[in-house]
Structures are given as structure tokens and as C-alpha cells.
C-alpha positions, 0 to 999 in steps of 0.5 A: 513564529511571532512574525508569522502570527502577524501574517508576515508572508516573508516569515512563512517563506523563511520557515519553508526555506529552512525546514521544508527539506527536513519535513519532507525527509521525516514524512518520506521515512514514514510514508515511503512515497515521494508524492505523499511526502510532498503533500505532507510538507504542504499541509504542515506549511499550511498549518503553520500559516493558518494556526501559528498560535498552535506552537507554544514556545514554553512547551519546547523548541520549535524544531521538536514541535515541527517534527512532532506535527510532521510525524503525526500528519504523516501517520494520519496520511499512512492510516488513510492510505491503508484504510483505502487499500483495505477497502479496495481489497474487499471489493471484487475487481471485475477487471481481474477476471481470468480469460477463458481458455481458448477452445473450451466449448465443453460445458462441463469443463467450463463449470469445472473452470468456474468452480476452480476460479471461485475457489482461488478467489475465496482463498485469496480473500482469506489471506492477510492483506499484506500477503494478498497485496504482494501476490496480486501485484505479482500474479495479476499485476505482473510485477517482479518481487523487486518491483513490488518492493519499490511499489510498496516501500517494503524491504525485498526480504519482506516481500519475498517472505509475504509471497512465500507465506501467501503461496503456502496458505493458498496451497493449503486452501486449494489442497483439493485441486492439487495433483500428485505432482504438486501442481494446481490444475486451473482447468486451463493450464497448470501452475505451481 
């Protein structure tokens, strides 16, 4: 670190060679995303280069300080991504419109369909973000629960629970549209 403070590029290369794998693995455990973890490695190394004096050897070992910097930077990145996902959830995506069923020339049927679609959209906005996201990935994205677990980095059991709870809440919110047989008529077909 003293050589790094003097601008020694070989010292930075040595630190990178020695600690980059450890920094990557710690950030990957927090982020569950390879690309984001690689970005954190680069940011931590850049911080070492730009601010070598931020490490104070009187306050502890270098490795402890480096892991603390890595964890904090990873958590900052996780918060940033979570905020972005939340803001995207609040925006209505026009591409998610359901196609009109073929052969619906009846204005009354079209009105009923529009009403039911609006009710489903409103019910979706009332779901907790995590439940809404897995349901969107499953029903609008066409992903399986295993694929959702891989995409989100959540355990499969957590994904299954979120889908089940989200569907229960949707069923309660859409109770007026539920038939006697327990299915929801969306005007263009039945889904359970």
C-alpha cells in the first residue's frame, strides 16, 4: 500500500492479482450477478489506485479493510439496482398490453375485456414488489420458476412462495371476476 501511495503501478497489479478473486467472490455473494460483481471489483481497484491513503494500517489489517470496502460497495450497488427496479415497476409498460382476442367485434365484450384488464393491472400494482416481479416474469416473461430463481438470484423455494402468495392476493383482489368453478374469466379465455 505504501508503494501504491507513491503511484507504483506494479503494486496495484500485485494487489489485483492477489485479491481480485476474493473481492469478486464477496461481491458475488451480495449481488448474485456476475457482471455487477465484476464491476465492483473494478471500482474497488480504482479506489485503491485513486485513494491509497484511505487505508489506515493503525486501524486494522488490510484484508479486513478491503473486505469492508468490497461489502459496502456491493451493498451500494444492490441498493442502486433495487431502486431502479422499483422505479421501473411503477411505470406502466405499454409493451405488456395483452392482445385483443380474435373475433371480438362486439363493443360490449370489448368494454368488458378492457374493464377486466384494468382490474388485473390494478391488482398487480397492489402486490409487494418481489411478488409482482416473479409473477410478471412467469406470466408476462414466460419464464419457469427455475429460470426466475436463476434470473433473480433467489432460492427456488422463495420464488415458489412468492408466486403462490402473489396469486392468492390476486385471486382475492379479483374475486368479483371469479366463476363458480374457481377460474377467472378474462374475457378472452379462462385462467386459474
